[in-house]
C-alpha positions as CSV (number, residue, x, y, z in Angstrom):
1,A,-33.7,42.9,83.2
2,V,-36.9,41.5,81.8
3,V,-37.9,40.7,78.2
4,A,-41.0,42.4,76.9
5,S,-42.4,42.2,73.4
6,G,-43.5,45.7,72.5
7,C,-43.1,48.8,70.5
8,V,-40.1,51.1,71.0
9,P,-39.3,54.4,69.4
10,P,-37.6,53.9,66.1
11,R,-33.8,54.1,65.9
12,A,-32.7,57.7,65.7
13,S,-31.1,57.0,62.3
14,D,-34.5,56.0,60.9
15,Y,-35.3,59.7,60.8
16,L,-33.3,60.9,57.8
17,P,-33.8,64.2,55.9
18,T,-33.5,63.5,52.2
19,G,-33.3,65.8,49.2
20,D,-33.7,69.5,49.1
21,D,-37.2,69.4,50.6
22,M,-35.9,67.7,53.7
23,V,-38.4,64.8,53.6
24,V,-38.4,62.9,56.9
25,A,-38.7,59.2,56.7
26,A,-40.3,57.9,59.9
27,V,-39.8,54.2,59.9
28,G,-41.5,52.4,62.8
29,R,-40.3,49.1,64.1
30,C,-41.7,46.5,66.4
31,I,-39.1,44.3,68.0
32,E,-38.4,42.0,70.9
33,L,-36.9,44.5,73.4
34,I,-34.7,43.7,76.3
35,V,-36.1,46.2,78.8
36,A,-34.2,47.1,81.9
37,V,-36.2,47.9,85.0
38,G,-37.7,51.3,84.6
39,L,-37.7,51.3,80.8
40,G,-40.5,48.7,80.1
41,A,-43.2,49.3,77.5
42,S,-46.8,49.7,78.8
43,A,-49.4,47.1,78.0
44,S,-51.3,49.6,75.9
45,S,-48.2,50.4,73.8
46,M,-47.6,46.6,73.3
47,A,-51.2,46.1,72.2
48,A,-50.9,49.0,69.7
49,C,-47.7,47.6,68.4
50,S,-49.1,44.1,67.9
51,R,-52.2,45.6,66.2
52,D,-50.1,47.7,63.9
53,A,-47.9,44.7,63.0
54,R,-51.0,42.6,62.3
55,D,-52.4,45.2,60.0
56,G,-49.1,45.3,58.0
57,G,-48.0,48.7,59.4
58,A,-51.2,50.5,58.5
59,G,-51.1,54.1,59.4
60,R,-47.4,54.3,59.8
61,P,-45.4,56.5,57.5
62,T,-43.1,54.6,55.2
63,A,-39.7,55.6,53.9
64,P,-40.0,57.6,50.7
65,A,-38.6,56.3,47.4
66,A,-36.1,59.2,47.6
67,M,-34.4,57.7,50.6
68,D,-30.7,58.3,50.0
69,A,-29.0,54.9,49.5
70,A,-25.7,56.0,50.8
71,V,-27.2,57.4,54.0
72,S,-29.2,54.3,54.4
73,A,-26.1,52.1,54.0
74,R,-24.2,54.3,56.5
75,R,-27.0,54.0,59.0
76,D,-27.1,50.2,58.8
77,A,-23.4,50.0,59.2
78,A,-23.2,52.4,62.0
79,A,-22.2,51.3,65.5
80,V,-24.6,53.7,67.1
81,V,-27.9,51.7,66.9
82,D,-30.2,51.7,69.9
83,A,-29.0,48.6,71.8
84,G,-30.4,50.2,75.0
85,P,-28.4,51.6,77.9
86,T,-26.8,49.2,80.4
87,P,-28.6,49.4,83.7
88,I,-26.5,51.0,86.5
89,A,-26.5,49.5,90.0
90,A,-28.7,51.5,92.3
91,P,-27.2,52.6,95.6
92,G,-28.6,51.0,98.8
93,G,-30.2,52.6,101.8
94,P,-33.0,55.1,102.2
95,Y,-33.1,58.1,99.9
96,R,-32.1,61.2,101.9
97,G,-31.6,63.8,99.2
98,P,-29.6,64.6,96.0
99,D,-27.2,61.8,95.1
100,C,-25.2,62.9,92.0
101,A,-21.8,61.5,91.2
102,A,-19.4,60.9,88.3
103,S,-19.0,57.3,89.6
104,Y,-22.5,56.5,88.2
105,A,-21.4,57.2,84.6
106,P,-21.5,53.8,82.7
107,R,-18.7,54.9,80.3
108,P,-16.6,57.5,82.1
109,D,-13.9,57.2,79.4
110,R,-16.4,58.7,77.0
111,D,-18.7,60.8,79.2
112,P,-17.3,61.3,82.8
113,G,-20.1,63.7,83.8
114,A,-22.1,63.2,87.0
115,M,-25.4,61.4,86.9
116,C,-28.1,61.8,89.6
117,F,-30.0,58.9,91.1
118,V,-33.8,59.2,90.8
119,P,-35.6,56.9,93.2
120,A,-38.8,55.0,92.3
121,G,-42.0,56.8,93.1
122,T,-45.3,58.2,91.9
123,F,-45.9,61.8,90.8
124,T,-48.5,64.0,89.1
125,M,-47.5,64.6,85.5
126,G,-48.9,67.5,83.5
127,A,-50.6,70.9,84.1
128,P,-53.5,71.4,86.5
129,E,-56.9,72.1,85.0
130,G,-57.1,75.7,84.0
131,E,-53.3,76.1,83.6
132,G,-50.9,75.4,80.8
133,R,-51.9,74.4,77.3
134,P,-54.3,71.6,76.2
135,V,-51.3,69.5,75.1
136,E,-50.0,69.6,78.7
137,R,-53.3,68.1,80.2
138,P,-55.0,66.2,81.6
139,Q,-52.9,65.6,84.7
140,R,-52.3,61.9,85.4
141,R,-50.7,59.9,88.2
142,V,-47.6,58.2,86.9
143,T,-45.5,55.6,88.7
144,M,-41.8,55.5,87.8
145,S,-39.1,52.9,88.3
146,A,-35.7,54.1,89.6
147,F,-33.3,55.5,87.0
148,F,-30.3,57.8,86.6
149,I,-30.2,61.1,84.7
150,D,-27.3,63.3,83.7
151,Q,-26.8,66.2,86.1
152,T,-26.3,68.6,83.3
153,E,-26.9,68.9,79.6
154,V,-24.2,67.4,77.3
155,T,-21.5,70.0,76.6
156,Q,-20.0,71.1,73.3
157,A,-16.6,69.6,74.3
158,R,-18.0,66.2,75.0
159,F,-20.2,66.2,71.9
160,A,-17.2,67.2,69.7
161,A,-15.2,64.2,71.2
162,F,-18.1,61.9,70.2
163,L,-18.3,63.3,66.6
164,N,-14.5,62.7,66.3
165,S,-14.8,59.1,67.4
166,P,-15.5,56.2,65.1
167,D,-19.1,56.0,66.3
168,G,-19.6,59.7,65.5
169,A,-17.9,59.3,62.1
170,A,-20.5,56.7,61.2
171,L,-23.2,59.4,61.2
172,D,-24.2,61.1,58.0
173,C,-23.8,64.9,58.3
174,R,-27.6,65.3,57.9
175,E,-28.0,63.1,61.0
176,I,-26.0,65.7,63.0
177,A,-27.0,69.1,61.6
178,L,-27.3,70.5,58.0
179,E,-24.6,73.0,58.7
180,T,-22.1,70.3,59.0
181,C,-22.6,69.2,55.4
182,P,-20.1,70.3,52.8
183,T,-22.7,71.7,50.4
184,V,-24.5,73.8,53.0
185,Q,-23.4,77.3,53.9
186,S,-23.8,78.6,57.4
187,T,-26.4,81.4,57.6
188,G,-27.5,83.8,60.3
189,A,-25.8,85.8,62.9
190,H,-24.9,82.8,65.1
191,P,-22.8,80.0,63.5
192,W,-23.3,76.4,64.4
193,P,-21.7,75.9,67.9
194,L,-18.8,73.7,66.9
195,E,-16.0,74.5,64.5
196,V,-16.1,72.1,61.5
197,D,-13.4,71.2,59.0
198,K,-15.9,69.8,56.4
199,K,-13.2,68.3,54.2
200,K,-11.5,66.3,56.9
201,R,-14.7,66.0,58.9
202,V,-13.0,67.1,62.1
203,F,-14.9,68.9,64.9
204,G,-13.4,71.5,67.2
205,V,-14.5,73.5,70.2
206,R,-14.5,77.3,70.2
207,A,-12.3,78.8,72.9
208,D,-15.0,80.2,75.2
209,T,-17.9,77.7,74.8
210,G,-16.6,74.2,75.4
211,Q,-18.6,73.9,78.7
212,H,-21.7,75.4,77.2
213,P,-24.4,72.9,76.1
214,I,-24.4,71.6,72.6
215,H,-27.4,72.7,70.6
216,D,-28.9,72.9,67.1
217,I,-28.5,69.2,66.6
218,A,-30.8,66.5,65.1
219,L,-32.5,63.8,67.2
220,A,-30.3,61.1,65.5
221,A,-27.1,62.7,66.9
222,A,-28.5,63.1,70.4
223,K,-29.6,59.4,70.5
224,A,-26.3,58.3,69.0
225,Y,-24.3,60.2,71.6
226,C,-26.3,58.7,74.5
227,A,-25.8,55.2,73.1
228,W,-22.1,55.8,72.7
229,A,-21.9,56.9,76.4
230,G,-23.8,53.7,77.5
231,K,-27.1,55.5,78.1
232,G,-30.2,56.6,76.2
233,L,-32.5,59.6,75.9
234,P,-34.9,60.0,78.8
235,S,-38.6,59.4,78.2
236,E,-40.8,62.5,78.6
237,A,-42.1,61.1,81.9
238,Q,-38.6,60.4,83.2
239,W,-37.6,64.0,82.4
240,E,-40.6,65.6,84.1
241,Y,-40.2,63.3,87.1
242,A,-36.6,64.3,87.6
243,A,-37.4,68.0,87.0
244,R,-40.3,68.4,89.5
245,H,-40.7,65.6,91.9
246,D,-39.3,65.9,95.5
247,P,-38.9,62.2,96.6
248,V,-38.1,63.2,100.2
249,R,-41.2,65.3,100.8
250,G,-43.3,63.4,98.3
251,V,-44.5,66.5,96.5
252,D,-44.4,67.8,93.0
253,R,-43.0,71.3,92.3
254,R,-44.1,73.8,89.8
255,Y,-40.5,74.7,88.9
256,P,-37.4,72.6,89.6
257,W,-36.5,74.6,92.7
258,G,-40.0,75.2,94.1
259,D,-43.4,76.6,93.4
260,R,-42.5,80.3,92.9
261,F,-40.7,81.7,89.9
262,E,-37.5,83.5,90.9
263,K,-35.0,85.5,88.8
264,G,-31.5,84.2,88.9
265,R,-32.3,80.5,89.1
266,E,-32.2,79.8,85.3
267,N,-31.0,81.1,82.0
268,C,-34.0,82.4,80.0
269,V,-35.0,85.6,78.2
270,E,-33.1,88.4,79.9
271,E,-36.0,90.6,80.9
272,D,-37.6,87.7,82.8
273,C,-34.5,86.1,84.3
274,E,-31.8,88.8,84.5
275,D,-29.2,86.0,84.4
276,G,-26.5,87.9,82.6
277,F,-26.1,85.5,79.7
278,P,-27.1,86.7,76.2
279,R,-27.4,83.2,74.9
280,T,-26.3,79.8,76.5
281,A,-24.5,79.6,79.8
282,P,-21.9,77.1,80.9
283,V,-23.7,74.0,82.2
284,G,-24.3,74.0,85.9
285,S,-24.0,77.7,86.3
286,F,-27.0,78.0,88.7
287,T,-25.8,76.2,91.8
288,G,-26.1,79.0,94.4
289,V,-22.5,80.2,94.1
290,G,-20.9,83.0,92.1
291,G,-23.8,85.4,92.8
292,R,-26.4,83.2,91.2
293,K,-29.2,81.3,92.9
294,D,-29.6,77.5,93.1
295,G,-31.7,76.2,90.3
296,A,-31.3,72.5,91.0
297,S,-34.3,70.1,91.1
298,A,-35.0,68.1,94.2
299,I,-32.9,65.2,92.9
300,G,-29.9,67.5,92.1
301,A,-30.3,67.9,88.3
302,L,-29.2,71.3,87.0
303,D,-30.5,73.4,84.1
304,M,-33.9,71.6,83.9
305,A,-35.3,75.0,83.3
306,G,-33.7,77.3,80.7
307,N,-30.3,77.3,78.9
308,V,-31.4,74.9,76.1
309,S,-34.5,72.9,75.5
310,E,-33.9,69.2,75.5
311,W,-34.7,66.2,73.2
312,V,-36.8,63.5,74.9
313,I,-38.6,60.4,73.7
314,G,-42.1,61.7,73.2
315,C,-44.6,63.2,70.8
316,A,-47.4,65.7,71.1
317,G,-50.6,65.3,69.1
318,G,-53.1,66.9,71.5
319,A,-53.9,66.0,75.1
320,Y,-51.9,63.3,76.9
321,D,-52.9,59.8,75.8
322,A,-54.7,57.6,78.4
323,C,-52.3,55.1,79.7
324,G,-54.2,53.0,82.3
325,A,-52.0,52.4,85.3
326,C,-49.4,54.7,83.8
327,V,-46.3,52.9,84.9
328,D,-43.1,54.1,83.1
329,P,-45.0,55.3,80.1
330,I,-43.0,55.6,76.9
331,D,-44.4,57.0,73.6
332,S,-44.2,53.8,71.6
333,A,-44.5,54.9,67.9
334,P,-43.0,57.3,65.4
335,C,-44.5,60.8,65.7
336,G,-45.7,60.8,62.1
337,E,-48.1,63.7,61.9
338,R,-47.8,64.5,65.6
339,R,-45.1,66.8,66.8
340,W,-41.8,66.0,68.5
341,V,-41.5,67.2,72.1
342,F,-38.7,69.1,73.8
343,R,-38.5,69.8,77.5
344,G,-37.0,72.5,79.7
345,G,-37.2,75.7,77.5
346,G,-34.2,77.6,76.3
347,F,-32.2,80.8,76.7
348,A,-34.8,82.7,74.7
349,A,-37.8,81.3,76.5
350,I,-40.0,83.2,79.0
351,Q,-40.5,81.8,82.5
352,F,-42.1,78.4,82.3
353,E,-43.2,75.5,84.5
354,S,-41.7,71.9,84.7
355,W,-44.8,70.5,82.9
356,T,-44.2,72.7,79.8
357,R,-44.0,70.9,76.5
358,V,-42.4,72.6,73.6
359,D,-43.1,70.8,70.3
360,G,-41.5,70.9,66.9
361,D,-42.3,69.7,63.4
362,A,-39.6,67.1,62.8
363,P,-36.6,65.4,64.4
364,L,-34.1,67.7,62.7
365,E,-31.8,70.3,64.2
366,S,-33.5,73.3,65.6
367,S,-32.2,76.4,67.4
368,A,-31.5,76.0,71.1
369,K,-32.2,72.2,71.2
370,G,-29.8,70.2,73.2
371,F,-30.1,67.1,75.4
372,R,-29.0,65.1,78.4
373,C,-29.0,61.3,78.8
374,A,-30.5,58.8,81.2
375,A,-30.0,55.2,82.2
376,A,-32.0,52.6,84.0
377,A,-31.3,51.5,87.6
378,S,-30.8,47.7,87.8
379,V,-32.2,47.5,91.3
380,A,-34.7,49.9,92.8
381,L,-33.6,49.7,96.4
382,R,-34.6,53.2,97.5
383,E,-38.2,54.1,98.0
C-alpha cells in the first residue's frame, strides 16, 4: 500500500436523513488515506481537496442544525466506519480468462461469495459521441489497477446476517431503510424485502427470496456491509471496467456479454427481456444453464445488466469531469447538488448499455437499488 493525502468519499454514515423532511447532511472530509494499489486518489482530486480545506470547506454542504444527536452518536460509535478494504493477493501468471473463486473472499466467515479477479488495464469509459446521454459523455481513456469484484450482487440472506450482527446493529434504522423504523408503516404493493421484527430489531429472510439480491436500501447500509465483509463499494470506473472490458482481447463491449442486445441474458422489463421473472431473480441466474443464456461479463461477473441497479462511489452533475491521465479515478467529494449514480439497471429497466448511468437525488433507499462489493489487489501481476 501507499500513503496518499487526498479526498475520499465521506463515510456512508455521514449521509443521514433527519426529521420528517428527510434532510440529507452531506459532510465532506479530507483525511490522510491509506490507499491500496488500485484505490488511489487522483492528483486533481487531491488538489481539489487541499483547496477546499484551505478555504475552510467553502462550497461543501454542512450538517443541518437538526442533525439527530442520537443518530450522530450511534454513527460515531459504530464499528462500520470506512477503514478501507484489505488488499487481496493477486494471482500470478498471465491472465487467460474469468478467474472467480470463493477463496478470494477476505472474510469468508461473513461473506463467502465468489469474487472475480480483474487485471490491470486501460479501457474506454463512457458512451460514444452521438449515443447515450450527455451525462455519459465524453468518452475517456481510463487506466485501472488490478482489483477484485463480487461475482454477484449481495443476497438478501447475507444482508440479513449482517444486520443481525453487532456491526449491523450499530446502524440507525434510517441508515438502512425507512421501512425498518418502528414509526414508519410499510406502503405499496411490495413490502421491504426482509422480514423485520421492529421491537427486537431482528431481520429474517422470506422463504423464497433468500438468494435474490437485497434492494431498497440506503447507501450507508451498502457501505457498512462491504466494510463488514472486508471490502468496499466499487468506484464507478471499477464497475464499468468489470462490466464491459475484455482483458484477453483488449476490447470494450457494449453489453457485458458482447455488442448485441439479446433476450434471455439479463433480468429487465419483461417485454424487452422475456426472462420470466416479474421482479428480481436469484443472483447468478443467467449463466447459460437452465434454459437461460450466459450474461456474464468478460471477467466472469454476473448480473452486471439488470436484476437490480447498484450503488457505486460516484456522482453525476453533467458530463464526465476531466481527469487528466485518468488513472483509477474516484469521485472525491460529497455529491451535494449533484446526483448519486447507480449502475447496471434493474428488473424494471429497458435494455441498456454498460456505460449507462442512472442517477438519483439522495443517498437514501430507492426501489430496485442493491449493490456488490470490491477490493483492491495487493500486487498487479497480471497484465
